[in-house]
PyMOL Python script that loads the backbone (N, CA, C, O; Angstrom):
from pymol import cmd

cmd.read_pdbstr("""\
ATOM      1  N   MET A   1     108.576  91.753  87.774  1.00  0.00           N
ATOM      2  CA  MET A   1     108.291  93.039  87.194  1.00  0.00           C
ATOM      3  C   MET A   1     109.513  93.938  87.281  1.00  0.00           C
ATOM      4  O   MET A   1     110.177  93.990  88.316  1.00  0.00           O
ATOM      5  N   LYS A   2     109.798  94.613  86.246  1.00  0.00           N
ATOM      6  CA  LYS A   2     110.967  95.483  86.211  1.00  0.00           C
ATOM      7  C   LYS A   2     110.596  96.870  86.712  1.00  0.00           C
ATOM      8  O   LYS A   2     109.542  97.409  86.377  1.00  0.00           O
ATOM      9  N   ASP A   3     111.492  97.441  87.529  1.00  0.00           N
ATOM     10  CA  ASP A   3     111.236  98.797  88.003  1.00  0.00           C
ATOM     11  C   ASP A   3     111.806  99.835  87.047  1.00  0.00           C
ATOM     12  O   ASP A   3     111.775 101.029  87.344  1.00  0.00           O
ATOM     13  N   LYS A   4     112.329  99.394  85.894  1.00  0.00           N
ATOM     14  CA  LYS A   4     112.844 100.317  84.880  1.00  0.00           C
ATOM     15  C   LYS A   4     111.751 101.242  84.355  1.00  0.00           C
ATOM     16  O   LYS A   4     112.019 102.387  83.989  1.00  0.00           O
ATOM     17  N   ASN A   5     110.525 100.742  84.320  1.00  0.00           N
ATOM     18  CA  ASN A   5     109.424 101.492  83.732  1.00  0.00           C
ATOM     19  C   ASN A   5     108.933 102.635  84.620  1.00  0.00           C
ATOM     20  O   ASN A   5     108.166 103.486  84.168  1.00  0.00           O
ATOM     21  N   LEU A   6     109.367 102.657  85.865  1.00  0.00           N
ATOM     22  CA  LEU A   6     108.958 103.732  86.758  1.00  0.00           C
ATOM     23  C   LEU A   6     109.886 104.928  86.580  1.00  0.00           C
ATOM     24  O   LEU A   6     111.040 104.769  86.181  1.00  0.00           O
ATOM     25  N   PRO A   7     109.391 106.102  86.872  1.00  0.00           N
ATOM     26  CA  PRO A   7     110.258 107.291  86.758  1.00  0.00           C
ATOM     27  C   PRO A   7     111.488 107.157  87.644  1.00  0.00           C
ATOM     28  O   PRO A   7     111.423 106.560  88.719  1.00  0.00           O
ATOM     29  N   ASN A   8     112.609 107.713  87.193  1.00  0.00           N
ATOM     30  CA  ASN A   8     113.858 107.619  87.941  1.00  0.00           C
ATOM     31  C   ASN A   8     113.772 108.265  89.315  1.00  0.00           C
ATOM     32  O   ASN A   8     114.490 107.869  90.233  1.00  0.00           O
ATOM     33  N   ASP A   9     112.899 109.258  89.463  1.00  0.00           N
ATOM     34  CA  ASP A   9     112.820 109.928  90.754  1.00  0.00           C
ATOM     35  C   ASP A   9     112.321 109.000  91.852  1.00  0.00           C
ATOM     36  O   ASP A   9     112.565 109.268  93.029  1.00  0.00           O
ATOM     37  N   TYR A  10     111.629 107.915  91.506  1.00  0.00           N
ATOM     38  CA  TYR A  10     111.211 106.948  92.523  1.00  0.00           C
ATOM     39  C   TYR A  10     112.418 106.276  93.152  1.00  0.00           C
ATOM     40  O   TYR A  10     112.399 105.953  94.340  1.00  0.00           O
ATOM     41  N   ASN A  11     113.470 106.060  92.368  1.00  0.00           N
ATOM     42  CA  ASN A  11     114.659 105.412  92.903  1.00  0.00           C
ATOM     43  C   ASN A  11     115.398 106.292  93.895  1.00  0.00           C
ATOM     44  O   ASN A  11     116.136 105.789  94.741  1.00  0.00           O
ATOM     45  N   SER A  12     115.208 107.598  93.799  1.00  0.00           N
ATOM     46  CA  SER A  12     115.906 108.512  94.700  1.00  0.00           C
ATOM     47  C   SER A  12     115.096 108.826  95.961  1.00  0.00           C
ATOM     48  O   SER A  12     115.613 109.471  96.873  1.00  0.00           O
ATOM     49  N   LEU A  13     113.845 108.386  96.028  1.00  0.00           N
ATOM     50  CA  LEU A  13     113.009 108.657  97.196  1.00  0.00           C
ATOM     51  C   LEU A  13     113.357 107.722  98.347  1.00  0.00           C
ATOM     52  O   LEU A  13     113.865 106.619  98.140  1.00  0.00           O
ATOM     53  N   SER A  14     113.075 108.180  99.553  1.00  0.00           N
ATOM     54  CA  SER A  14     113.310 107.350 100.731  1.00  0.00           C
ATOM     55  C   SER A  14     112.231 106.284 100.820  1.00  0.00           C
ATOM     56  O   SER A  14     111.205 106.356 100.145  1.00  0.00           O
ATOM     57  N   LEU A  15     112.481 105.305 101.658  1.00  0.00           N
ATOM     58  CA  LEU A  15     111.528 104.221 101.862  1.00  0.00           C
ATOM     59  C   LEU A  15     110.192 104.766 102.373  1.00  0.00           C
ATOM     60  O   LEU A  15     109.127 104.301 101.965  1.00  0.00           O
ATOM     61  N   GLU A  16     110.258 105.739 103.257  1.00  0.00           N
ATOM     62  CA  GLU A  16     109.037 106.341 103.804  1.00  0.00           C
ATOM     63  C   GLU A  16     108.244 107.071 102.717  1.00  0.00           C
ATOM     64  O   GLU A  16     107.020 106.959 102.651  1.00  0.00           O
ATOM     65  N   GLU A  17     108.953 107.819 101.868  1.00  0.00           N
ATOM     66  CA  GLU A  17     108.287 108.545 100.788  1.00  0.00           C
ATOM     67  C   GLU A  17     107.639 107.578  99.793  1.00  0.00           C
ATOM     68  O   GLU A  17     106.530 107.817  99.315  1.00  0.00           O
ATOM     69  N   LEU A  18     108.335 106.500  99.491  1.00  0.00           N
ATOM     70  CA  LEU A  18     107.774 105.497  98.581  1.00  0.00           C
ATOM     71  C   LEU A  18     106.536 104.842  99.182  1.00  0.00           C
ATOM     72  O   LEU A  18     105.552 104.596  98.485  1.00  0.00           O
ATOM     73  N   THR A  19     106.594 104.563 100.473  1.00  0.00           N
ATOM     74  CA  THR A  19     105.442 103.954 101.158  1.00  0.00           C
ATOM     75  C   THR A  19     104.252 104.901 101.146  1.00  0.00           C
ATOM     76  O   THR A  19     103.117 104.476 100.931  1.00  0.00           O
ATOM     77  N   ASN A  20     104.510 106.183 101.375  1.00  0.00           N
ATOM     78  CA  ASN A  20     103.420 107.166 101.338  1.00  0.00           C
ATOM     79  C   ASN A  20     102.795 107.237  99.949  1.00  0.00           C
ATOM     80  O   ASN A  20     101.575 107.335  99.813  1.00  0.00           O
ATOM     81  N   GLU A  21     103.639 107.187  98.917  1.00  0.00           N
ATOM     82  CA  GLU A  21     103.137 107.206  97.540  1.00  0.00           C
ATOM     83  C   GLU A  21     102.291 105.960  97.256  1.00  0.00           C
ATOM     84  O   GLU A  21     101.240 106.050  96.621  1.00  0.00           O
ATOM     85  N   ALA A  22     102.749 104.814  97.724  1.00  0.00           N
ATOM     86  CA  ALA A  22     101.994 103.576  97.530  1.00  0.00           C
ATOM     87  C   ALA A  22     100.652 103.662  98.255  1.00  0.00           C
ATOM     88  O   ALA A  22      99.627 103.246  97.715  1.00  0.00           O
ATOM     89  N   ASN A  23     100.656 104.195  99.464  1.00  0.00           N
ATOM     90  CA  ASN A  23      99.397 104.338 100.213  1.00  0.00           C
ATOM     91  C   ASN A  23      98.425 105.270  99.492  1.00  0.00           C
ATOM     92  O   ASN A  23      97.220 105.020  99.459  1.00  0.00           O
ATOM     93  N   ARG A  24      98.959 106.344  98.917  1.00  0.00           N
ATOM     94  CA  ARG A  24      98.111 107.267  98.167  1.00  0.00           C
ATOM     95  C   ARG A  24      97.499 106.563  96.955  1.00  0.00           C
ATOM     96  O   ARG A  24      96.321 106.743  96.646  1.00  0.00           O
ATOM     97  N   MET A  25      98.311 105.769  96.285  1.00  0.00           N
ATOM     98  CA  MET A  25      97.820 105.050  95.111  1.00  0.00           C
ATOM     99  C   MET A  25      96.756 104.028  95.503  1.00  0.00           C
ATOM    100  O   MET A  25      95.779 103.837  94.779  1.00  0.00           O
ATOM    101  N   ILE A  26      96.942 103.374  96.642  1.00  0.00           N
ATOM    102  CA  ILE A  26      95.954 102.399  97.121  1.00  0.00           C
ATOM    103  C   ILE A  26      94.630 103.083  97.401  1.00  0.00           C
ATOM    104  O   ILE A  26      93.571 102.572  97.038  1.00  0.00           O
ATOM    105  N   GLU A  27      94.690 104.242  98.049  1.00  0.00           N
ATOM    106  CA  GLU A  27      93.458 104.999  98.319  1.00  0.00           C
ATOM    107  C   GLU A  27      92.755 105.366  97.017  1.00  0.00           C
ATOM    108  O   GLU A  27      91.534 105.248  96.911  1.00  0.00           O
ATOM    109  N   ASP A  28      93.527 105.812  96.026  1.00  0.00           N
ATOM    110  CA  ASP A  28      92.939 106.152  94.730  1.00  0.00           C
ATOM    111  C   ASP A  28      92.273 104.942  94.088  1.00  0.00           C
ATOM    112  O   ASP A  28      91.174 105.043  93.542  1.00  0.00           O
ATOM    113  N   LEU A  29      92.947 103.796  94.158  1.00  0.00           N
ATOM    114  CA  LEU A  29      92.381 102.574  93.572  1.00  0.00           C
ATOM    115  C   LEU A  29      91.108 102.155  94.297  1.00  0.00           C
ATOM    116  O   LEU A  29      90.150 101.709  93.666  1.00  0.00           O
ATOM    117  N   GLU A  30      91.096 102.295  95.604  1.00  0.00           N
ATOM    118  CA  GLU A  30      89.911 101.918  96.378  1.00  0.00           C
ATOM    119  C   GLU A  30      88.717 102.806  96.049  1.00  0.00           C
ATOM    120  O   GLU A  30      87.570 102.366  96.126  1.00  0.00           O
ATOM    121  N   ASN A  31      88.990 104.059  95.683  1.00  0.00           N
ATOM    122  CA  ASN A  31      87.910 105.001  95.398  1.00  0.00           C
ATOM    123  C   ASN A  31      87.398 104.929  93.961  1.00  0.00           C
ATOM    124  O   ASN A  31      86.355 105.505  93.648  1.00  0.00           O
ATOM    125  N   GLN A  32      88.116 104.232  93.089  1.00  0.00           N
ATOM    126  CA  GLN A  32      87.680 104.131  91.694  1.00  0.00           C
ATOM    127  C   GLN A  32      86.529 103.132  91.570  1.00  0.00           C
ATOM    128  O   GLN A  32      86.533 102.064  92.183  1.00  0.00           O
ATOM    129  N   LYS A  33      85.553 103.514  90.762  1.00  0.00           N
ATOM    130  CA  LYS A  33      84.395 102.648  90.562  1.00  0.00           C
ATOM    131  C   LYS A  33      84.543 101.804  89.304  1.00  0.00           C
ATOM    132  O   LYS A  33      83.978 100.714  89.212  1.00  0.00           O
ATOM    133  N   ASP A  34      85.292 102.302  88.346  1.00  0.00           N
ATOM    134  CA  ASP A  34      85.488 101.588  87.090  1.00  0.00           C
ATOM    135  C   ASP A  34      86.783 100.785  87.163  1.00  0.00           C
ATOM    136  O   ASP A  34      87.875 101.348  87.087  1.00  0.00           O
ATOM    137  N   LEU A  35      86.655  99.478  87.310  1.00  0.00           N
ATOM    138  CA  LEU A  35      87.830  98.629  87.474  1.00  0.00           C
ATOM    139  C   LEU A  35      88.666  98.529  86.206  1.00  0.00           C
ATOM    140  O   LEU A  35      89.865  98.266  86.290  1.00  0.00           O
ATOM    141  N   GLU A  36      88.078  98.728  85.049  1.00  0.00           N
ATOM    142  CA  GLU A  36      88.827  98.682  83.786  1.00  0.00           C
ATOM    143  C   GLU A  36      89.933  99.725  83.765  1.00  0.00           C
ATOM    144  O   GLU A  36      91.035  99.456  83.286  1.00  0.00           O
ATOM    145  N   ASN A  37      89.648 100.898  84.274  1.00  0.00           N
ATOM    146  CA  ASN A  37      90.626 101.980  84.284  1.00  0.00           C
ATOM    147  C   ASN A  37      91.690 101.793  85.369  1.00  0.00           C
ATOM    148  O   ASN A  37      92.738 102.437  85.325  1.00  0.00           O
ATOM    149  N   SER A  38      91.430 100.932  86.324  1.00  0.00           N
ATOM    150  CA  SER A  38      92.360 100.795  87.441  1.00  0.00           C
ATOM    151  C   SER A  38      93.439  99.732  87.200  1.00  0.00           C
ATOM    152  O   SER A  38      94.369  99.617  87.999  1.00  0.00           O
ATOM    153  N   ILE A  39      93.336  98.965  86.129  1.00  0.00           N
ATOM    154  CA  ILE A  39      94.314  97.894  85.870  1.00  0.00           C
ATOM    155  C   ILE A  39      95.717  98.472  85.710  1.00  0.00           C
ATOM    156  O   ILE A  39      96.667  97.966  86.309  1.00  0.00           O
ATOM    157  N   GLU A  40      95.853  99.510  84.921  1.00  0.00           N
ATOM    158  CA  GLU A  40      97.156 100.123  84.700  1.00  0.00           C
ATOM    159  C   GLU A  40      97.715 100.686  86.011  1.00  0.00           C
ATOM    160  O   GLU A  40      98.903 100.538  86.300  1.00  0.00           O
ATOM    161  N   ASN A  41      96.854 101.330  86.800  1.00  0.00           N
ATOM    162  CA  ASN A  41      97.286 101.881  88.084  1.00  0.00           C
ATOM    163  C   ASN A  41      97.721 100.774  89.042  1.00  0.00           C
ATOM    164  O   ASN A  41      98.684 100.933  89.793  1.00  0.00           O
ATOM    165  N   TYR A  42      97.010  99.663  89.009  1.00  0.00           N
ATOM    166  CA  TYR A  42      97.357  98.537  89.874  1.00  0.00           C
ATOM    167  C   TYR A  42      98.718  97.960  89.473  1.00  0.00           C
ATOM    168  O   TYR A  42      99.529  97.640  90.342  1.00  0.00           O
ATOM    169  N   GLN A  43      98.970  97.825  88.193  1.00  0.00           N
ATOM    170  CA  GLN A  43     100.270  97.330  87.727  1.00  0.00           C
ATOM    171  C   GLN A  43     101.393  98.283  88.128  1.00  0.00           C
ATOM    172  O   GLN A  43     102.485  97.849  88.497  1.00  0.00           O
ATOM    173  N   TYR A  44     101.121  99.559  88.054  1.00  0.00           N
ATOM    174  CA  TYR A  44     102.082 100.580  88.464  1.00  0.00           C
ATOM    175  C   TYR A  44     102.381 100.445  89.959  1.00  0.00           C
ATOM    176  O   TYR A  44     103.528 100.571  90.387  1.00  0.00           O
ATOM    177  N   LEU A  45     101.338 100.189  90.741  1.00  0.00           N
ATOM    178  CA  LEU A  45     101.491 100.001  92.181  1.00  0.00           C
ATOM    179  C   LEU A  45     102.343  98.771  92.480  1.00  0.00           C
ATOM    180  O   LEU A  45     103.157  98.794  93.403  1.00  0.00           O
ATOM    181  N   LEU A  46     102.169  97.715  91.724  1.00  0.00           N
ATOM    182  CA  LEU A  46     102.980  96.514  91.913  1.00  0.00           C
ATOM    183  C   LEU A  46     104.456  96.799  91.637  1.00  0.00           C
ATOM    184  O   LEU A  46     105.330  96.307  92.351  1.00  0.00           O
ATOM    185  N   LYS A  47     104.731  97.585  90.612  1.00  0.00           N
ATOM    186  CA  LYS A  47     106.113  97.959  90.305  1.00  0.00           C
ATOM    187  C   LYS A  47     106.699  98.817  91.433  1.00  0.00           C
ATOM    188  O   LYS A  47     107.854  98.643  91.823  1.00  0.00           O
ATOM    189  N   LEU A  48     105.899  99.727  91.941  1.00  0.00           N
ATOM    190  CA  LEU A  48     106.334 100.563  93.054  1.00  0.00           C
ATOM    191  C   LEU A  48     106.621  99.701  94.282  1.00  0.00           C
ATOM    192  O   LEU A  48     107.577  99.952  95.017  1.00  0.00           O
ATOM    193  N   ASN A  49     105.803  98.704  94.492  1.00  0.00           N
ATOM    194  CA  ASN A  49     106.017  97.781  95.599  1.00  0.00           C
ATOM    195  C   ASN A  49     107.355  97.050  95.454  1.00  0.00           C
ATOM    196  O   ASN A  49     108.047  96.814  96.444  1.00  0.00           O
ATOM    197  N   ASN A  50     107.713  96.698  94.228  1.00  0.00           N
ATOM    198  CA  ASN A  50     109.005  96.051  93.979  1.00  0.00           C
ATOM    199  C   ASN A  50     110.162  96.955  94.393  1.00  0.00           C
ATOM    200  O   ASN A  50     111.126  96.497  95.007  1.00  0.00           O
ATOM    201  N   ILE A  51     110.064  98.228  94.057  1.00  0.00           N
ATOM    202  CA  ILE A  51     111.117  99.179  94.424  1.00  0.00           C
ATOM    203  C   ILE A  51     111.210  99.281  95.946  1.00  0.00           C
ATOM    204  O   ILE A  51     112.307  99.291  96.506  1.00  0.00           O
ATOM    205  N   ILE A  52     110.063  99.356  96.609  1.00  0.00           N
ATOM    206  CA  ILE A  52     110.041  99.438  98.071  1.00  0.00           C
ATOM    207  C   ILE A  52     110.704  98.200  98.668  1.00  0.00           C
ATOM    208  O   ILE A  52     111.515  98.307  99.587  1.00  0.00           O
ATOM    209  N   GLU A  53     110.364  97.048  98.152  1.00  0.00           N
ATOM    210  CA  GLU A  53     110.929  95.796  98.653  1.00  0.00           C
ATOM    211  C   GLU A  53     112.448  95.749  98.475  1.00  0.00           C
ATOM    212  O   GLU A  53     113.170  95.330  99.380  1.00  0.00           O
ATOM    213  N   LYS A  54     112.927  96.179  97.310  1.00  0.00           N
ATOM    214  CA  LYS A  54     114.372  96.181  97.046  1.00  0.00           C
ATOM    215  C   LYS A  54     115.099  97.144  97.975  1.00  0.00           C
ATOM    216  O   LYS A  54     116.167  96.820  98.494  1.00  0.00           O
ATOM    217  N   LYS A  55     114.522  98.334  98.188  1.00  0.00           N
ATOM    218  CA  LYS A  55     115.148  99.303  99.090  1.00  0.00           C
ATOM    219  C   LYS A  55     115.183  98.762 100.510  1.00  0.00           C
ATOM    220  O   LYS A  55     116.168  98.937 101.227  1.00  0.00           O
ATOM    221  N   PHE A  56     114.107  98.108 100.911  1.00  0.00           N
ATOM    222  CA  PHE A  56     114.054  97.522 102.249  1.00  0.00           C
ATOM    223  C   PHE A  56     115.121  96.446 102.403  1.00  0.00           C
ATOM    224  O   PHE A  56     115.811  96.398 103.421  1.00  0.00           O
ATOM    225  N   GLN A  57     115.261  95.584 101.398  1.00  0.00           N
ATOM    226  CA  GLN A  57     116.264  94.527 101.452  1.00  0.00           C
ATOM    227  C   GLN A  57     117.677  95.104 101.509  1.00  0.00           C
ATOM    228  O   GLN A  57     118.528  94.577 102.225  1.00  0.00           O
ATOM    229  N   LYS A  58     117.938  96.183 100.763  1.00  0.00           N
ATOM    230  CA  LYS A  58     119.254  96.832 100.816  1.00  0.00           C
ATOM    231  C   LYS A  58     119.512  97.397 102.209  1.00  0.00           C
ATOM    232  O   LYS A  58     120.620  97.295 102.736  1.00  0.00           O
ATOM    233  N   GLY A  59     118.482  97.990 102.795  1.00  0.00           N
ATOM    234  CA  GLY A  59     118.614  98.545 104.141  1.00  0.00           C
ATOM    235  C   GLY A  59     118.924  97.464 105.165  1.00  0.00           C
ATOM    236  O   GLY A  59     119.779  97.644 106.032  1.00  0.00           O
ATOM    237  N   VAL A  60     118.231  96.351 105.061  1.00  0.00           N
ATOM    238  CA  VAL A  60     118.460  95.230 105.976  1.00  0.00           C
ATOM    239  C   VAL A  60     119.881  94.697 105.791  1.00  0.00           C
ATOM    240  O   VAL A  60     120.564  94.388 106.768  1.00  0.00           O
ATOM    241  N   LYS A  61     120.315  94.592 104.558  1.00  0.00           N
ATOM    242  CA  LYS A  61     121.666  94.100 104.274  1.00  0.00           C
ATOM    243  C   LYS A  61     122.712  95.033 104.894  1.00  0.00           C
ATOM    244  O   LYS A  61     123.677  94.571 105.501  1.00  0.00           O
ATOM    245  N   ASN A  62     122.517  96.338 104.739  1.00  0.00           N
ATOM    246  CA  ASN A  62     123.446  97.318 105.323  1.00  0.00           C
ATOM    247  C   ASN A  62     123.487  97.218 106.845  1.00  0.00           C
ATOM    248  O   ASN A  62     124.557  97.290 107.450  1.00  0.00           O
ATOM    249  N   ILE A  63     122.325  97.053 107.454  1.00  0.00           N
ATOM    250  CA  ILE A  63     122.260  96.918 108.911  1.00  0.00           C
ATOM    251  C   ILE A  63     123.008  95.661 109.345  1.00  0.00           C
ATOM    252  O   ILE A  63     123.765  95.693 110.315  1.00  0.00           O
ATOM    253  N   ASN A  64     122.801  94.553 108.631  1.00  0.00           N
ATOM    254  CA  ASN A  64     123.486  93.305 108.972  1.00  0.00           C
ATOM    255  C   ASN A  64     124.998  93.450 108.851  1.00  0.00           C
ATOM    256  O   ASN A  64     125.733  92.972 109.716  1.00  0.00           O
ATOM    257  N   GLU A  65     125.468  94.096 107.801  1.00  0.00           N
ATOM    258  CA  GLU A  65     126.904  94.288 107.610  1.00  0.00           C
ATOM    259  C   GLU A  65     127.500  95.152 108.714  1.00  0.00           C
ATOM    260  O   GLU A  65     128.566  94.836 109.241  1.00  0.00           O
ATOM    261  N   LYS A  66     126.824  96.235 109.066  1.00  0.00           N
ATOM    262  CA  LYS A  66     127.320  97.110 110.127  1.00  0.00           C
ATOM    263  C   LYS A  66     127.335  96.379 111.466  1.00  0.00           C
ATOM    264  O   LYS A  66     128.267  96.543 112.254  1.00  0.00           O
ATOM    265  N   THR A  67     126.310  95.576 111.723  1.00  0.00           N
ATOM    266  CA  THR A  67     126.247  94.816 112.968  1.00  0.00           C
ATOM    267  C   THR A  67     127.394  93.817 113.042  1.00  0.00           C
ATOM    268  O   THR A  67     128.026  93.679 114.089  1.00  0.00           O
ATOM    269  N   LYS A  68     127.671  93.121 111.946  1.00  0.00           N
ATOM    270  CA  LYS A  68     128.790  92.167 111.925  1.00  0.00           C
ATOM    271  C   LYS A  68     130.113  92.883 112.175  1.00  0.00           C
ATOM    272  O   LYS A  68     130.954  92.388 112.925  1.00  0.00           O
ATOM    273  N   GLU A  69     130.302  94.046 111.549  1.00  0.00           N
ATOM    274  CA  GLU A  69     131.529  94.823 111.766  1.00  0.00           C
ATOM    275  C   GLU A  69     131.676  95.230 113.227  1.00  0.00           C
ATOM    276  O   GLU A  69     132.764  95.140 113.797  1.00  0.00           O
ATOM    277  N   ASN A  70     130.581  95.676 113.826  1.00  0.00           N
ATOM    278  CA  ASN A  70     130.623  96.081 115.233  1.00  0.00           C
ATOM    279  C   ASN A  70     130.923  94.894 116.145  1.00  0.00           C
ATOM    280  O   ASN A  70     131.674  95.028 117.110  1.00  0.00           O
ATOM    281  N   ILE A  71     130.350  93.752 115.849  1.00  0.00           N
ATOM    282  CA  ILE A  71     130.605  92.552 116.644  1.00  0.00           C
ATOM    283  C   ILE A  71     132.069  92.153 116.533  1.00  0.00           C
ATOM    284  O   ILE A  71     132.698  91.794 117.528  1.00  0.00           O
ATOM    285  N   LEU A  72     132.607  92.216 115.327  1.00  0.00           N
ATOM    286  CA  LEU A  72     134.025  91.886 115.140  1.00  0.00           C
ATOM    287  C   LEU A  72     134.928  92.833 115.916  1.00  0.00           C
ATOM    288  O   LEU A  72     135.907  92.399 116.523  1.00  0.00           O
ATOM    289  N   LYS A  73     134.607  94.118 115.901  1.00  0.00           N
ATOM    290  CA  LYS A  73     135.393  95.100 116.644  1.00  0.00           C
ATOM    291  C   LYS A  73     135.363  94.801 118.139  1.00  0.00           C
ATOM    292  O   LYS A  73     136.395  94.823 118.809  1.00  0.00           O
ATOM    293  N   ILE A  74     134.177  94.523 118.649  1.00  0.00           N
ATOM    294  CA  ILE A  74     134.019  94.251 120.084  1.00  0.00           C
ATOM    295  C   ILE A  74     134.771  92.986 120.472  1.00  0.00           C
ATOM    296  O   ILE A  74     135.489  92.970 121.472  1.00  0.00           O
ATOM    297  N   THR A  75     134.611  91.931 119.688  1.00  0.00           N
ATOM    298  CA  THR A  75     135.284  90.672 120.028  1.00  0.00           C
ATOM    299  C   THR A  75     136.796  90.788 119.896  1.00  0.00           C
ATOM    300  O   THR A  75     137.531  90.186 120.679  1.00  0.00           O
ATOM    301  N   SER A  76     137.270  91.550 118.918  1.00  0.00           N
ATOM    302  CA  SER A  76     138.715  91.715 118.777  1.00  0.00           C
ATOM    303  C   SER A  76     139.282  92.531 119.945  1.00  0.00           C
ATOM    304  O   SER A  76     140.399  92.270 120.391  1.00  0.00           O
ATOM    305  N   LYS A  77     138.530  93.506 120.440  1.00  0.00           N
ATOM    306  CA  LYS A  77     138.969  94.279 121.608  1.00  0.00           C
ATOM    307  C   LYS A  77     139.023  93.388 122.845  1.00  0.00           C
ATOM    308  O   LYS A  77     139.961  93.478 123.637  1.00  0.00           O
ATOM    309  N   ARG A  78     138.026  92.534 123.010  1.00  0.00           N
ATOM    310  CA  ARG A  78     138.001  91.622 124.154  1.00  0.00           C
ATOM    311  C   ARG A  78     139.154  90.641 124.085  1.00  0.00           C
ATOM    312  O   ARG A  78     139.801  90.359 125.094  1.00  0.00           O
ATOM    313  N   ASN A  79     139.414  90.115 122.882  1.00  0.00           N
ATOM    314  CA  ASN A  79     140.516  89.172 122.721  1.00  0.00           C
ATOM    315  C   ASN A  79     141.858  89.847 122.980  1.00  0.00           C
ATOM    316  O   ASN A  79     142.762  89.233 123.546  1.00  0.00           O
ATOM    317  N   ALA A  80     141.989  91.097 122.573  1.00  0.00           N
ATOM    318  CA  ALA A  80     143.227  91.826 122.800  1.00  0.00           C
ATOM    319  C   ALA A  80     143.454  92.047 124.296  1.00  0.00           C
ATOM    320  O   ALA A  80     144.589  91.974 124.767  1.00  0.00           O
ATOM    321  N   LYS A  81     142.394  92.313 125.036  1.00  0.00           N
ATOM    322  CA  LYS A  81     142.499  92.526 126.483  1.00  0.00           C
ATOM    323  C   LYS A  81     142.871  91.218 127.191  1.00  0.00           C
ATOM    324  O   LYS A  81     143.627  91.239 128.161  1.00  0.00           O
ATOM    325  N   LYS A  82     142.350  90.089 126.717  1.00  0.00           N
ATOM    326  CA  LYS A  82     142.642  88.790 127.325  1.00  0.00           C
ATOM    327  C   LYS A  82     144.105  88.415 127.107  1.00  0.00           C
ATOM    328  O   LYS A  82     144.717  87.779 127.965  1.00  0.00           O
ATOM    329  N   ILE A  83     144.662  88.799 125.981  1.00  0.00           N
ATOM    330  CA  ILE A  83     146.043  88.465 125.673  1.00  0.00           C
ATOM    331  C   ILE A  83     146.998  89.236 126.576  1.00  0.00           C
ATOM    332  O   ILE A  83     148.035  88.703 126.971  1.00  0.00           O
ATOM    333  N   LYS A  84     146.668  90.474 126.906  1.00  0.00           N
ATOM    334  CA  LYS A  84     147.526  91.306 127.758  1.00  0.00           C
ATOM    335  C   LYS A  84     147.501  90.760 129.124  1.00  0.00           C
ATOM    336  O   LYS A  84     148.154  91.300 130.017  1.00  0.00           O
TER     337      LYS A  84
END
""", "prot")
cmd.dss("prot")
cmd.show_as("cartoon", "prot")
cmd.util.cbc("prot")
cmd.orient("prot")
């Protein structure tokens, strides 16, 4: 599913804000009695879930990169001390 169809402001929201929006949509879907009307809302929720997943994956990737950089810095400092 493409997240192009969602409003651009969803892309600028934080992961927490997106999760809150998804939770609100889930509550709305649970309270609807007519399932015919909820199909479009459910598809919208799936697209929102895709955006949340992508943001989460980007966050994890950033954390991994920063951790690798920090490990390299620490090991290079230790190696420099051993050489002296």
